[in-house]
C-alpha positions as CSV (number, residue, x, y, z in Angstrom):
1,M,27.3,-103.4,139.7
2,T,27.0,-101.8,136.3
3,F,28.8,-102.5,133.1
4,D,29.8,-100.1,130.5
5,A,32.5,-99.7,127.7
6,T,35.2,-99.2,130.3
7,G,34.4,-102.4,132.3
8,P,32.6,-103.3,135.5
9,E,32.1,-100.6,138.1
10,I,30.8,-101.1,141.6
11,Q,28.4,-98.4,142.9
12,G,28.9,-97.3,146.5
13,D,29.9,-94.4,148.6
14,A,33.1,-93.7,150.6
15,N,31.7,-95.6,153.7
16,N,30.5,-98.6,151.8
17,K,33.4,-99.8,149.6
18,T,33.3,-103.3,148.2
19,T,36.5,-105.1,147.4
20,M,36.7,-108.1,145.1
21,D,39.1,-110.9,145.8
22,I,40.6,-112.4,142.6
23,I,42.4,-115.7,142.6
24,V,44.8,-116.4,139.7
25,F,46.4,-119.8,139.1
26,S,49.7,-120.0,137.3
27,K,52.3,-122.6,136.5
28,D,55.6,-121.8,134.9
29,R,54.2,-118.7,133.1
30,A,55.5,-115.6,134.8
31,C,55.6,-113.6,131.6
32,Q,52.0,-114.3,130.9
33,L,51.1,-113.6,134.5
34,D,52.9,-110.2,134.2
35,A,50.8,-109.3,131.2
36,L,47.6,-110.3,133.0
37,L,48.5,-108.2,136.1
38,R,49.3,-105.2,133.9
39,S,45.9,-105.6,132.1
40,I,44.1,-105.8,135.4
41,D,45.7,-102.6,136.6
42,V,44.8,-100.8,133.4
43,Y,41.3,-102.1,132.6
44,F,39.7,-103.4,135.8
45,N,37.9,-100.5,137.5
46,V,36.8,-102.4,140.7
47,P,38.6,-102.2,144.0
48,H,40.3,-105.6,144.3
49,R,42.9,-107.8,146.0
50,L,44.9,-110.3,143.9
51,H,45.9,-113.7,145.2
52,I,48.3,-115.6,142.9
53,L,48.6,-119.3,143.5
54,Y,51.6,-120.5,141.5
55,T,53.9,-123.4,141.0
56,T,57.1,-123.9,139.2
57,T,59.0,-126.9,137.8
58,S,62.5,-125.4,137.9
59,L,64.6,-122.7,139.5
60,E,64.5,-120.6,136.3
61,Y,60.7,-120.4,136.4
62,E,60.9,-119.6,140.2
63,R,63.1,-116.6,139.4
64,G,60.5,-115.2,137.1
65,Y,57.9,-115.3,139.9
66,D,60.4,-113.7,142.3
67,V,60.7,-110.7,140.0
68,L,56.9,-110.4,139.8
69,R,56.6,-110.6,143.6
70,R,59.1,-107.6,143.8
71,W,57.2,-105.7,141.1
72,N,53.8,-106.3,142.7
73,P,54.3,-106.1,146.5
74,E,50.6,-105.3,147.0
75,D,49.5,-108.7,145.6
76,S,49.6,-112.0,147.5
77,F,51.9,-114.6,145.9
78,I,51.4,-118.2,147.3
79,D,53.8,-120.9,146.2
80,D,51.5,-123.9,146.3
81,V,54.3,-126.4,146.9
82,S,55.8,-124.6,149.8
83,Q,52.4,-123.8,151.3
84,F,50.6,-127.1,150.7
85,G,53.3,-129.7,150.1
86,Q,54.3,-131.7,147.1
87,A,51.4,-132.6,144.8
88,T,50.9,-136.3,144.2
């Protein structure tokens, strides 16, 4: 991996592609998550898969993540409460 002014770049050929898995944690901050996802798309020059583990405390916050899920169908959105049960 090399770094330059445009960000990290993984060296490899067409037969040896490396993909980075990125996990993002978010709670009740869909707007900030949207800004992060847009920045990653623009500035992150590494093949990657995004996994967003999120939780919400109200229906209004849940709606924000629903919008992001529709805008970013290639990313994995995981609602931690529905997947792992209520936190104690």
